[in-house]
N, C-alpha and C positions, 0 to 999 in steps of 0.2 A: 256233675251227671245230667244228660236231660232230662227230664220229667216225661215219663211216658205221653203222658195226656197233652203236652205241649205236641210233642210229636205225631201227635195222630192229628190233632185237627190242624197241625199245616200238612197234612198228607192228603187230608179227603174232606169233602166237600159236605159232607151225608155226617151231621153230627150224630144224627141213633148209632150208625154204623160204627160210627167212631169211638162211641159212649160204649157199646158192645167189645170193643175190641180193646179197650184200656181195660176195661172190667173184666174181661175174660185172663187176661196177662196178670194181673194182679192176683187171680183166683189161682190160677197156675200156682205165681209162687209163693202163695198163703197158703194155700192147701193141697196142692197135688206133687210139687216137685219130688216131693220124698218118696211118693206114692208110685211113680211113672219108671219105666224101662229103660232104659239108655238111647233105644231106639226111639220111643217116643218123644224123650226129650229134644231128638235130633229133629224129628218132625216138626217141634213148636219151634227148634229155634231155627230151622229155615223158615219155615213160614214168616216167624217174625220179624227174619233182616229181611227181607222181600218187601213185607209190606211197610217196613220202616227205612231203608235203604236202596230199595231196587235190586236188580238185578247183581248177581255173584261178582267179584272182581276174576279177571281171569288166571291172574296170577296163584296157581298150585303153591300149597304150603309142601316144605319138606319131605321127603318121602319118610322118614324117620320121624316127623311132629303128628303122633299117629292119631291125638285128639283134635288138634288142628286139622289134619287131615280128612278125618269123619264129616266134622261141621263145615268145612270146605264142602264136601262132595253132597252133603245132604242139601246147603243152600245152591250147589251149583246146579245141582239136579231138578230146580226149578222154571232154568229156562230164562225164558222170557217175560214169564206170567205177571201181568202189570200189578201194583200194589192194592188196589182195591181188590180185585179177588183175594190176594195173599191175607188179606183184613179178615175176608169173610171165611177164607177157605181156615183161618185160625181160630176165628170162634168157632166155627162148626166141629172143628177135632178137639177143640175144649169139651163141647157140649156131647160129643162122642164118650170122651173119656170119663165124663162125670155129667150121666144125665139126670142128674138129682141137682145140677146147680143152674140157676135160673139168673141170667143176670140181673134183672129190676134186684133180687136180694143184694146184690154187694155195693159198696160206695167205692169209689176210687180212692186209692191211697198211693199216695206216692212213696214212700219211702219202703224199701222192703224188706223183707223179715227175714229172719235167720235162715241162712241156708242157699240165699239164691242172691248173690251178690246184683246183678242187673237182669231183668225181666230177659236179656238177650242171649244171655249165659247159661248154660243148662250147667248144674252139678258137675264133677269130675264122674266120667263113667267109667272108671277105673274102680273096680271093690275093693273097701279096703281089706288089707289082709290082716290076720293077726299073727305075730311075731313068728309063732312056733310054725306058721304056713309060708314065711318069708324064704325065698332064693336068695343068693349071693346078690345077685342082679338088681331083688329089690333094696338090698342094704347099699349098694352103690349109689340105685337113684338117690336114697334119701339121706344121701352123704354119713352113714355109719363106719367111718373108719374102722374103728375097733371090733365091730361087729366081720367087717369084710378079712381082716388079718387073722380072728378066730376062725371063722372058715377054711380059711388058704393051709394056717399052720397044723390045724387040726384035720388038716385031710380030706374036709366034706365038700369042697368045692378046687378044681383045680386054675390058675391064676389067667390060663389063657381060653377058658373055655368060653362058647359061645352061647347065646341063646336061639329060642324060635324065628327068630328076626336075623339070626346072621351077625349080630352083635355082640362085639367081646366085652369085659368090663370096664377095658381103658374107653371105650367108642362113649358108652353111659358117660362115663367121668368125663369126657372133652365135653361132648352134647351137653352137659350141666355145666360145666364150667371150672369144674371141683378141681382145681388145685391140688390142694393138699391129697387126696384122693388119687391123683397121681402120682404123684411124688412118694406115695408107700407103692401101687402098684406097680411103677416101673423101677424107684431107686432099692426098694424093701425087697419086692417081693417078685422081683425079674421077670414083670409081663414083656411079650414082645413088643415092644414100640410099631414095629409095624404090621400089626396083623392087619389084615384087610376082611371089609365083613362081605355079607353077598354080594355089594354091590362094588366090591373092589375097594373101597375108601378105608382110609386109616384114621386114625384120633387125630392126625393132622390136619385132614380133611375137615372133620366134625370142629371140631374146635376153631379152625378159620373162616367157615360157613358161618358158626354162629357167632362169632366177632369177638371171642377170648381171647384179648392178645396175650394177655398172661401168660397161658396155657400154649397158646401157638412158641411164644417165647419159650419156654420150658421145653417144650418138644423142641425143637430147634438144637436150643443147647443139649442137649440127653440124642443129636444127632439122629435125628427118625427122618424119614428118606421122605424127602422132595421129590423125586425123580418116579415115586411112584402111581401110574395113572390107576381110576377107578376103570369100570366096564365104560364110559361112555367117552373114556380118552380124557378124561379132565384131572390136570396134579391138583394140590392144594392150593396151587397160588391162586388157580383159576377158580376156583368158588370162596375167595378170601372176602369178607363181607364187606372191606373198607380197604383204602388206599392205606390205610395206616398199616393193616395186615399186609398189605402186599410189602409192606416195604420193610419189614419184617424178614419175610423171603430173599430181598432183593438187597440186604446188606451182604456187604463181601466178605465176614469172616463168617458165613453160615455156610 
């Protein structure tokens, strides 16, 4: 990990504003991060990335990568803002969020405090749920096979149910690369292996796109339909993330 002070020194000639930027970033990770709302964290994330890396890259995360998409959109919204302006706005934003903060009272620290991996990465913006509030989709995302089986067998949930994003349980299992979960959903609980989400994508699309080779192989072995196209006309092989994944589709026995 690159120390914040070194990044700032390389990016701005004005040592005064660089020092303010460093101290503001350290104040965020040390004192503010657990007090801020998700949108405030995203604003700080975007300004920090713009200040240290410049314009956001054009490649947008996959639509179902919700947090990555939120972060990309926040950064992308800054357009061509120059690094110096981003630094100044970052400092102003921190002062706005904590009027009592005075950068002269902070010393620069290079070690992140607990709960802040790096200054450029906000905390998980999804609220932590209590077990009693979790749905079967939460259990699939967390890889809790036993919980999922209990939900289905007790008829609390349907194995082919879809969430608010139009994704079924096997979509989430394929997205996470959880082969064990998929084997239970498809092999034991008879989930529809070819169910499509609101974009027309199947679990095979997800596994191929995310690069989960063993999951792709399992779905093909279970006769998942390779010919199902999504709403953009893309087949699973078209979204494969590597040549290795592509070769699985080209195998003559599939």
